[in-house]
DRENZAVO-368089 format. One line per field, with one value per residue (C-alpha): residue number from 0; x, y, z; residue in three letters. Coordinates in pm, 1 decimal, padded with zeros to 6 digits, m for minus. Example, Ala and Ser with C-alpha at 12.3 -4.5 7.8 and 13.67 -1.06 7.14 Angstrom:
<recs>
i = [0;1]
X = [01230.0;01367.0]
Y = [m00450.0;m00106.0]
Z = [00780.0;00714.0]
aa = [ala;ser]
</recs>
This chain:
<recs>
i = [0;1;2;3;4;5;6;7;8;9;10;11;12;13;14;15;16;17;18;19;20;21;22;23;24;25;26;27;28;29;30;31;32;33;34;35;36;37;38;39;40;41;42;43;44;45;46;47;48;49;50;51;52;53;54;55;56;57;58;59;60;61;62;63;64;65;66;67;68;69;70;71;72;73;74;75;76;77;78;79;80;81;82;83;84;85;86;87;88;89;90;91;92;93;94;95;96;97;98;99;100;101;102;103;104;105;106;107]
X = [02607.1;02633.2;02421.5;02209.3;02444.8;02793.6;03036.6;03011.2;02650.4;02454.4;02129.2;01989.7;01967.6;01801.5;01456.3;01444.6;01333.4;01616.6;01449.2;01170.0;01399.4;01396.6;01667.4;01593.7;01878.2;01877.3;02207.5;02532.9;02667.0;02966.5;02972.0;03151.2;03345.1;03479.2;03573.1;03754.1;03945.2;04043.6;04053.2;04205.6;03912.1;03831.6;03592.1;03361.7;03283.8;03190.1;02820.8;02633.3;02301.0;02196.7;02116.6;02325.3;02473.7;02565.9;02765.9;02676.1;02950.8;02918.3;02614.5;02313.2;02039.6;02003.2;01696.1;01630.3;01263.9;01089.4;00751.8;00664.1;00870.6;01209.4;01461.8;01778.2;01846.2;02170.8;02199.2;02537.2;02857.8;02947.1;03281.5;03268.6;02951.5;03047.7;02934.1;03236.2;03245.4;02984.7;02647.1;02356.8;02245.8;01923.9;01948.1;01662.2;01648.7;01590.9;01938.9;02077.3;02446.8;02544.3;02894.9;03191.5;03182.7;03481.3;03436.3;03083.6;03183.1;03069.8;03380.0;03207.7]
Y = [09094.2;08754.0;08811.4;09118.9;09388.5;09265.2;09486.4;09446.0;09323.7;09463.1;09573.1;09711.0;09367.9;09162.6;09325.5;09393.4;09727.3;09773.8;10080.1;09851.1;09588.1;09579.8;09426.3;09237.8;09135.0;08953.0;08878.9;09013.7;09348.7;09582.7;09960.2;10108.0;10332.5;10021.3;09870.1;10186.3;10218.1;09854.2;09700.2;09992.8;10023.0;10396.0;10380.5;10161.4;10455.2;10689.1;10726.4;10993.3;10956.2;11045.3;10692.0;10476.4;10193.3;09864.2;09593.4;09221.2;09034.7;08689.7;08465.2;08614.8;08592.7;08841.3;08846.0;09059.7;09101.5;09257.7;09349.7;09025.6;08790.9;08669.9;08717.6;08620.8;08485.1;08403.6;08246.2;08182.1;08356.0;08711.8;08887.0;09265.9;09264.0;08983.1;08623.2;08452.4;08112.4;07837.1;07937.9;07870.5;08098.1;08067.6;08287.1;08443.1;08144.6;07906.3;07756.1;07654.3;07703.6;07544.1;07521.2;07753.6;08117.8;08350.4;08724.3;08685.0;08398.9;08040.7;07828.8;07493.5]
Z = [03513.9;03347.9;03041.2;03075.0;03188.7;03103.7;02914.6;02541.1;02553.5;02257.4;02419.7;02093.2;01932.7;02207.3;02214.9;02592.0;02736.1;02989.1;03140.7;03262.1;03417.3;03797.4;04014.4;04336.2;04566.2;04897.9;05069.1;05204.5;05080.4;05098.3;05087.7;04783.0;05024.4;05196.8;04861.5;04748.9;05077.7;05126.3;04780.1;04586.1;04348.5;04360.9;04062.9;04276.0;04505.0;04220.9;04151.3;03959.8;04140.0;04495.4;04616.9;04844.9;04644.9;04808.5;04633.6;04661.6;04847.4;05003.4;04970.5;04794.8;04535.4;04249.0;04026.4;03718.3;03627.8;03332.5;03475.5;03662.2;03445.4;03572.9;03293.7;03485.0;03830.8;04010.7;04353.1;04508.9;04601.9;04503.8;04527.0;04509.0;04296.7;04060.6;04037.5;04190.6;04358.7;04366.6;04229.7;03997.1;03715.9;03518.6;03211.4;03017.9;02781.4;03073.2;03056.0;03395.7;03470.8;03799.9;03939.6;03969.7;03853.6;03821.1;03764.5;03618.9;03389.2;03424.9;03477.9;03501.4]
aa = [met;phe;gly;leu;phe;lys;lys;gly;his;asp;ala;asp;asn;asp;gly;leu;asp;tyr;asp;ser;val;thr;val;his;tyr;asn;gly;ala;val;leu;ser;pro;asp;tyr;ile;ala;asp;thr;leu;ser;lys;pro;glu;ser;ala;glu;gln;ser;tyr;pro;tyr;his;met;leu;val;pro;his;gly;leu;gly;lys;leu;thr;tyr;lys;leu;his;asp;val;val;ile;glu;gln;tyr;glu;gly;met;phe;glu;val;gly;gln;tyr;his;gly;val;gly;met;leu;ile;asp;arg;his;gly;glu;val;his;glu;gly;glu;phe;ser;glu;asn;arg;phe;ala;gly]
</recs>
């Protein structure tokens, strides 16, 4: 996502134990099968584990926790699993980013 799980993020240098991070989501979702069939994103339907995966889409709140400590929280609009639209992100350093997001990036 925005900071913790984005492509290119160097997890080895930030000192977090990513295997202990839990993800809590409350909000609207899409099925990856729906995404693959209607949005031409076949890689979204691929998963290598036996659990049903739903993708945040619409208004929701996503929280990453390390044990009981919140390390990142986003509340706002999602588009096919990405922060997209009006929202507010609190990163693990306590910085608040509020406004418009586009494809997981803060646009201002």
